[in-house]
C-alpha positions as CSV (number, residue, x, y, z in Angstrom):
1,X,-8.3,19.5,-7.9
2,X,-5.7,17.4,-5.7
3,X,-5.1,17.9,-2.0
4,X,-1.8,17.1,-0.7
5,X,-0.7,17.0,3.3
6,X,2.0,19.0,4.7
7,X,4.2,15.7,4.9
8,X,3.8,15.0,1.2
9,X,4.8,18.8,0.9
10,X,7.8,17.8,3.0
11,X,8.8,14.8,1.3
12,X,8.7,16.5,-2.1
13,X,10.5,19.7,-1.3
14,X,13.1,18.6,1.1
15,X,11.9,21.0,3.7
16,X,10.4,20.2,7.4
17,X,7.0,20.6,7.9
18,X,7.8,23.2,11.2
19,X,10.0,25.4,8.9
20,X,6.7,25.5,6.0
21,X,4.4,26.1,9.2
22,X,6.7,28.9,10.2
23,X,7.0,30.6,6.8
24,X,3.1,30.2,6.2
25,X,2.7,32.1,9.6
26,X,5.8,34.7,9.2
27,X,5.5,35.6,5.6
28,X,1.8,35.0,4.3
29,X,3.3,34.4,1.0
30,X,1.1,31.3,1.0
31,X,-1.7,29.8,2.9
32,X,-2.7,26.2,3.1
33,X,-6.4,25.3,3.3
34,X,-7.5,23.2,6.4
35,X,-10.0,20.5,6.8
36,X,-12.5,20.2,9.4
37,X,-9.8,18.0,11.6
38,X,-7.8,21.3,10.9
39,X,-5.0,19.9,9.0
40,X,-3.1,21.6,6.5
41,X,-3.9,20.7,3.0
42,X,-2.0,21.9,-0.5
43,X,-3.6,21.8,-3.4
44,X,-1.6,21.6,-7.2
45,X,-1.6,25.4,-7.6
46,X,-0.1,25.9,-4.0
47,X,2.4,23.0,-4.6
48,X,3.9,24.7,-7.9
49,X,4.6,27.6,-5.7
50,X,6.2,25.7,-3.5
51,X,8.1,24.2,-5.5
52,X,9.9,27.3,-7.4
53,X,10.0,28.6,-3.4
54,X,11.9,25.5,-2.5
55,X,14.1,25.6,-5.4
56,X,15.4,29.3,-4.8
57,X,15.7,28.4,-1.3
58,X,17.8,25.6,-1.7
59,X,19.9,27.9,-4.1
60,X,20.7,30.1,-1.2
61,X,17.9,33.0,-1.7
62,X,16.8,34.1,1.7
63,X,13.3,33.1,2.4
64,X,12.5,37.1,2.9
65,X,13.6,37.9,-0.4
66,X,11.6,34.9,-2.1
67,X,8.5,35.9,0.1
68,X,8.5,39.4,-1.3
69,X,8.3,38.3,-4.8
70,X,5.2,38.8,-6.7
71,X,3.7,35.3,-8.6
72,X,4.9,36.7,-11.6
73,X,8.3,37.6,-10.3
74,X,8.9,34.4,-8.5
75,X,8.3,32.2,-12.1
76,X,10.9,35.0,-13.4
77,X,13.8,34.7,-11.0
78,X,13.5,30.6,-11.3
79,X,13.6,31.0,-15.4
80,X,16.7,33.2,-14.9
81,X,18.8,30.8,-12.9
82,X,21.6,29.5,-15.6
83,X,20.9,26.2,-16.8
84,X,24.4,23.9,-15.6
85,X,25.9,21.2,-14.0
86,X,24.3,22.6,-10.7
87,X,21.0,23.1,-11.6
88,X,19.6,19.6,-11.6
89,X,17.4,20.3,-8.5
90,X,15.4,22.7,-11.1
91,X,15.1,20.2,-14.1
92,X,13.4,18.2,-11.2
93,X,11.0,21.1,-9.9
94,X,10.1,21.4,-13.8
95,X,9.5,17.9,-14.5
96,X,7.2,17.8,-11.5
97,X,5.6,20.7,-12.6
98,X,4.7,19.4,-15.9
99,X,3.7,16.0,-14.6
100,X,1.0,17.5,-12.3
101,X,0.0,19.7,-15.3
102,X,0.1,16.3,-17.8
103,X,1.9,18.9,-20.0
104,X,3.4,16.7,-22.5
105,X,4.8,19.2,-24.6
106,X,6.8,21.3,-22.4
107,X,7.7,18.0,-20.5
108,X,9.2,16.2,-23.5
109,X,10.7,19.5,-24.4
110,X,12.8,19.6,-21.2
111,X,13.9,16.4,-21.6
112,X,15.5,17.6,-24.9
113,X,16.9,20.7,-23.5
114,X,18.5,19.1,-20.5
115,X,19.7,16.5,-22.9
116,X,21.5,18.8,-25.2
117,X,22.8,20.4,-22.1
118,X,24.6,17.8,-20.1
119,X,24.0,14.3,-22.5
120,X,21.9,11.6,-22.3
121,X,23.4,9.2,-19.6
122,X,23.7,12.0,-16.8
123,X,20.3,13.4,-17.7
124,X,18.8,9.9,-17.0
125,X,20.6,9.4,-13.9
126,X,20.9,12.6,-12.5
127,X,17.5,14.1,-13.4
128,X,14.7,11.6,-14.4
129,X,15.8,8.8,-11.7
130,X,15.8,11.4,-8.7
131,X,12.5,12.9,-10.3
132,X,10.9,9.6,-10.6
133,X,12.0,8.9,-6.8
134,X,10.7,12.2,-6.0
135,X,7.5,12.0,-7.2
136,X,7.2,8.4,-6.6
137,X,6.6,9.6,-2.9
138,X,3.4,11.1,-3.9
139,X,2.3,7.9,-5.9
140,X,2.9,6.0,-2.6
141,X,0.2,8.1,-1.2
142,X,-2.1,7.8,-3.9
143,X,-1.5,11.8,-4.6
144,X,-0.8,11.4,-8.3
145,X,-3.4,9.3,-9.9
146,X,-1.9,6.3,-12.2
147,X,-2.7,8.5,-15.4
148,X,0.3,11.1,-14.1
149,X,2.6,8.1,-13.1
150,X,1.7,6.4,-16.7
151,X,2.7,9.9,-18.4
152,X,6.0,10.8,-16.8
153,X,7.4,7.0,-17.2
154,X,6.0,6.5,-20.7
155,X,7.8,10.0,-22.0
156,X,11.0,9.1,-20.2
157,X,10.6,4.9,-21.7
158,X,10.0,6.6,-24.9
159,X,13.6,8.6,-24.8
160,X,15.3,5.9,-23.9
161,X,13.7,3.7,-26.3
162,X,14.9,6.2,-28.8
163,X,18.0,6.8,-27.5
164,X,18.3,2.5,-27.8
165,X,17.6,2.2,-31.2
166,X,19.8,4.7,-32.7
167,X,23.0,2.3,-31.7
168,X,23.8,0.2,-34.7
169,X,23.0,-3.5,-33.9
170,X,26.4,-5.5,-33.1
171,X,25.9,-7.7,-36.0
172,X,27.0,-10.6,-33.7
173,X,25.6,-13.8,-32.2
174,X,23.7,-12.8,-28.8
175,X,25.7,-13.0,-25.6
176,X,23.4,-11.9,-23.1
177,X,19.7,-12.1,-22.2
178,X,18.4,-9.3,-20.2
179,X,15.0,-9.5,-17.7
180,X,13.3,-8.9,-15.1
181,X,11.6,-12.3,-13.2
182,X,8.3,-13.3,-13.0
183,X,6.2,-10.5,-10.9
184,X,8.6,-7.8,-11.7
185,X,6.8,-5.4,-13.4
186,X,9.1,-2.2,-13.5
187,X,10.6,-1.8,-16.9
188,X,12.1,1.5,-17.1
189,X,15.4,0.5,-15.4
190,X,15.9,-2.1,-17.5
191,X,15.3,-0.4,-20.5
192,X,18.1,1.9,-19.4
193,X,20.4,-1.1,-18.6
194,X,19.5,-2.2,-22.2
195,X,20.7,1.2,-23.7
196,X,24.1,0.9,-21.6
197,X,24.8,-2.2,-22.8
198,X,24.0,-1.5,-26.2
199,X,26.0,1.6,-26.1
200,X,29.3,-0.2,-24.9
201,X,28.7,-2.8,-27.7
202,X,27.1,-6.0,-25.8
203,X,25.1,-8.2,-28.0
204,X,21.9,-8.4,-26.0
205,X,18.6,-9.7,-26.1
206,X,16.0,-8.0,-24.5
207,X,12.9,-10.2,-23.0
208,X,11.6,-7.2,-20.6
209,X,9.7,-7.7,-17.5
210,X,7.9,-10.5,-16.1
211,X,9.9,-13.3,-17.9
212,X,9.0,-16.9,-16.6
213,X,11.7,-19.4,-16.4
214,X,10.8,-21.4,-19.4
215,X,10.8,-18.7,-21.3
216,X,14.2,-18.0,-20.4
217,X,15.4,-21.3,-21.2
218,X,13.9,-21.2,-24.5
219,X,16.0,-18.1,-25.3
220,X,19.1,-19.2,-23.4
221,X,19.5,-22.3,-25.5
222,X,21.7,-20.6,-27.9
223,X,25.3,-21.5,-27.4
224,X,26.1,-17.9,-27.6
225,X,24.5,-17.0,-24.6
226,X,27.3,-16.4,-21.8
227,X,25.1,-14.0,-19.2
228,X,21.8,-13.9,-17.6
229,X,21.5,-10.3,-16.6
230,X,18.3,-9.9,-14.0
231,X,17.4,-6.6,-12.7
232,X,15.1,-6.8,-9.7
233,X,13.2,-3.8,-7.9
234,X,10.5,-5.1,-6.1
235,X,9.4,-8.6,-4.3
236,X,8.8,-10.7,-6.5
237,X,5.5,-11.5,-5.1
238,X,6.9,-12.8,-1.8
239,X,9.0,-15.3,-3.5
240,X,12.9,-15.0,-1.6
241,X,15.3,-13.7,-4.2
242,X,17.6,-16.1,-2.7
243,X,15.5,-19.1,-3.8
244,X,15.1,-17.5,-7.1
245,X,18.6,-17.5,-8.0
246,X,19.3,-20.9,-6.5
247,X,16.8,-21.8,-9.3
248,X,18.3,-20.3,-11.7
249,X,21.7,-21.6,-11.0
250,X,20.1,-25.1,-11.4
251,X,18.4,-24.5,-14.4
252,X,21.4,-22.7,-15.9
253,X,24.8,-24.1,-14.6
254,X,27.0,-23.2,-17.3
255,X,25.9,-19.7,-17.5
256,X,27.1,-16.4,-15.6
257,X,24.2,-15.0,-13.6
258,X,24.7,-11.5,-13.2
259,X,22.1,-9.4,-10.6
260,X,21.3,-5.9,-10.1
261,X,18.4,-3.6,-8.6
262,X,17.4,-3.2,-5.0
263,X,15.5,-6.3,-4.9
264,X,19.1,-8.3,-4.6
265,X,20.0,-6.3,-1.5
266,X,18.6,-8.9,0.9
267,X,20.8,-11.7,-0.8
268,X,23.2,-12.7,2.0
269,X,24.1,-16.3,0.4
270,X,26.7,-16.6,-2.2
271,X,26.2,-18.9,-5.8
272,X,28.7,-20.3,-8.0
273,X,28.2,-18.3,-11.0
274,X,26.1,-15.8,-9.5
275,X,27.6,-12.1,-9.6
276,X,25.5,-9.3,-7.6
277,X,26.0,-5.5,-8.9
278,X,24.8,-3.9,-5.4
279,X,25.5,-0.3,-6.7
280,X,25.4,1.9,-9.8
281,X,29.1,2.0,-9.7
282,X,29.6,-1.8,-10.0
283,X,26.6,-1.7,-12.8
284,X,28.5,0.5,-15.0
285,X,32.0,-1.2,-14.2
286,X,30.5,-4.1,-15.2
287,X,29.0,-2.9,-18.7
288,X,32.2,-1.1,-19.4
289,X,34.3,-4.0,-19.2
290,X,32.9,-6.0,-21.9
291,X,33.9,-9.7,-22.0
292,X,35.8,-9.6,-18.5
293,X,34.3,-10.3,-15.0
294,X,34.7,-7.6,-12.5
295,X,37.7,-8.5,-10.2
296,X,35.8,-6.9,-7.4
297,X,33.3,-10.2,-7.5
298,X,34.5,-13.6,-6.1
299,X,32.7,-16.8,-7.1
300,X,32.4,-18.8,-4.3
301,X,30.1,-22.1,-3.6
302,X,26.7,-21.5,-2.1
303,X,26.4,-22.3,1.6
304,X,25.2,-25.4,3.0
305,X,21.8,-25.5,4.5
């Protein structure tokens, strides 16, 4: 049975540790275990209850009302919340529960239900990504084992890949290469970008994660390739992203280089033919304006060193 600290629970639920302590003392509807150090700890079952309590609390229910519910009534009250565009937090809570329990069927069925309710794009952006961000706080503290991380990501990736494969191929020469640089191993956001691009009619060669520049050069040798789209989340194994972009400009002087992801937010220099998409809105605008470089991106020469 896994153990979670009160700080883990605070981050996951969005409820202050002090408030959790007050609830425990005043209402007694849950009781943290204590280590020899007297620090509070919570197990999987505690977390399941707290997820439901926090959801109802964030929905405006009074904590005194929630505390009076039996475990069965608490579960039923959560189940009775109407499914609509305002209940994304419920979907996130349920995904966390299913991930902790390794319940693949329930996880997949929930994704299908949410997709039917709000559509695929909103499901990924407003439910799956917040879910991954939320449980990422647990992965960072090693309270979700790697198997749970792979379990969750794998099912979401399968959903994205299936949606992408359902889109007919454009039948035109490759105009864009989509990749993550060497040292970047996060593929799920890249897969979603691939879906968005294909859905808007772009002819894309998907190279995936951890791509070496020699491989990129071989693929980009096709005359039809106009864009190199790089998505970067992490720190490129300590390589400076500005240095990497400079190398791309040197290696591909006639290509337009598009870069997105949290890893490029540290880029301060500007380069000819490098276009930074710093927000989700800019990413969508670029993808939706096929064959048109967004007006909010200005090409300027690199600063002299």
